[in-house]
C-alpha positions as semicolon CSV with decimal commas, in nm:
position;residue;x (nm);y (nm);z (nm)
1;Q;1,611;23,159;15,753
2;V;1,668;23,110;15,381
3;Q;2,009;23,059;15,226
4;L;2,070;23,111;14,857
5;V;2,378;22,977;14,680
6;E;2,464;23,078;14,325
7;S;2,683;22,881;14,089
8;G;2,778;22,873;13,722
9;G;2,966;23,198;13,678
10;G;3,296;23,224;13,500
11;L;3,484;23,364;13,204
12;V;3,319;23,347;12,863
13;Q;3,394;23,502;12,526
14;P;3,157;23,754;12,366
15;G;2,873;23,572;12,195
16;G;2,902;23,278;12,431
17;S;2,655;23,133;12,680
18;L;2,642;23,055;13,050
19;R;2,380;22,906;13,277
20;L;2,361;23,028;13,634
21;S;2,191;22,831;13,910
22;C;2,068;22,938;14,251
23;A;1,977;22,677;14,511
24;A;1,760;22,776;14,806
25;S;1,734;22,616;15,148
26;G;1,407;22,584;15,337
27;S;1,057;22,516;15,217
28;I;0,926;22,855;15,109
29;F;1,091;22,872;14,767
30;R;0,788;22,761;14,570
31;F;0,557;23,023;14,718
32;N;0,759;23,334;14,641
33;T;0,901;23,549;14,365
34;V;1,266;23,492;14,291
35;G;1,499;23,689;14,072
36;W;1,842;23,766;13,938
37;Y;2,019;24,098;13,978
38;R;2,367;24,209;13,880
39;Q;2,620;24,466;13,981
40;A;2,896;24,579;13,750
41;P;3,210;24,749;13,883
42;G;3,133;25,107;13,983
43;K;2,762;25,069;13,918
44;E;2,452;25,009;14,125
45;R;2,285;24,671;14,147
46;E;2,022;24,631;13,875
47;L;1,740;24,397;13,788
48;V;1,808;24,121;13,538
49;A;1,490;23,914;13,561
50;T;1,229;23,785;13,804
51;I;0,986;23,495;13,807
52;D;0,691;23,465;14,041
53;S;0,534;23,157;14,195
54;G;0,301;23,123;13,897
55;G;0,586;23,128;13,646
56;N;0,527;23,482;13,524
57;T;0,850;23,649;13,420
58;N;0,981;24,003;13,405
59;Y;1,302;24,112;13,233
60;A;1,515;24,421;13,207
61;D;1,510;24,562;12,856
62;S;1,883;24,494;12,818
63;T;1,842;24,120;12,880
64;K;1,496;24,037;12,751
65;A;1,597;23,896;12,415
66;R;1,903;23,706;12,535
67;F;1,839;23,575;12,887
68;T;1,583;23,327;13,018
69;I;1,488;23,286;13,382
70;S;1,329;22,964;13,503
71;R;1,263;22,776;13,823
72;D;1,228;22,418;13,941
73;N;1,021;22,416;14,257
74;T;1,088;22,045;14,314
75;K;1,456;22,131;14,356
76;S;1,410;22,478;14,512
77;T;1,639;22,603;14,239
78;M;1,621;22,879;13,983
79;Y;1,823;22,932;13,670
80;L;1,937;23,204;13,437
81;Q;2,027;23,098;13,086
82;M;2,238;23,371;12,928
83;N;2,301;23,366;12,554
84;N;2,488;23,597;12,320
85;L;2,678;23,747;12,610
86;K;2,833;24,089;12,571
87;P;3,121;24,258;12,756
88;E;2,866;24,487;12,921
89;D;2,709;24,181;13,086
90;T;3,022;24,150;13,300
91;A;2,909;24,174;13,663
92;V;2,852;23,988;13,985
93;Y;2,517;23,815;13,953
94;Y;2,301;23,775;14,262
95;C;1,987;23,575;14,314
96;N;1,717;23,679;14,556
97;L;1,395;23,556;14,707
98;E;1,120;23,796;14,811
99;V;0,879;23,705;15,088
100;A;0,627;23,979;15,018
101;A;0,398;23,884;15,307
102;L;0,680;23,953;15,552
103;S;0,848;24,234;15,357
104;M;1,169;24,032;15,359
105;V;1,426;23,976;15,087
106;Y;1,702;23,719;15,094
107;W;2,017;23,745;14,882
108;G;2,287;23,507;14,772
109;K;2,653;23,602;14,787
110;G;2,685;23,633;14,412
111;T;2,874;23,471;14,127
112;L;3,107;23,656;13,893
113;V;3,044;23,655;13,519
114;T;3,318;23,797;13,301
115;V;3,264;23,840;12,928
116;S;3,592;23,905;12,755
117;S;3,800;23,788;12,464
């Protein structure tokens, strides 16, 4: 069983920055793709960014120029650096870990990011 715990959310003004972290339990972190998703009020959960075990990244068009996903396999932790935040970035941000070989996906409980003046 894998547990994912997000941290780093909060209230930030438009144009500001935040760094989210997601710590994973267990020993399979380094072998699998991990990612960040978000869900705004009244909307469906959407992709923010993913990074695979080789460090290859994938971003949603809305976040590509402003967000950076990274991972530290020695700490079983991944990060999302968010710059130039906009009110439309307000959402609960979730991290996930995909074990493709087992068709399993693990999710964290989420951390709230609010962008408002």
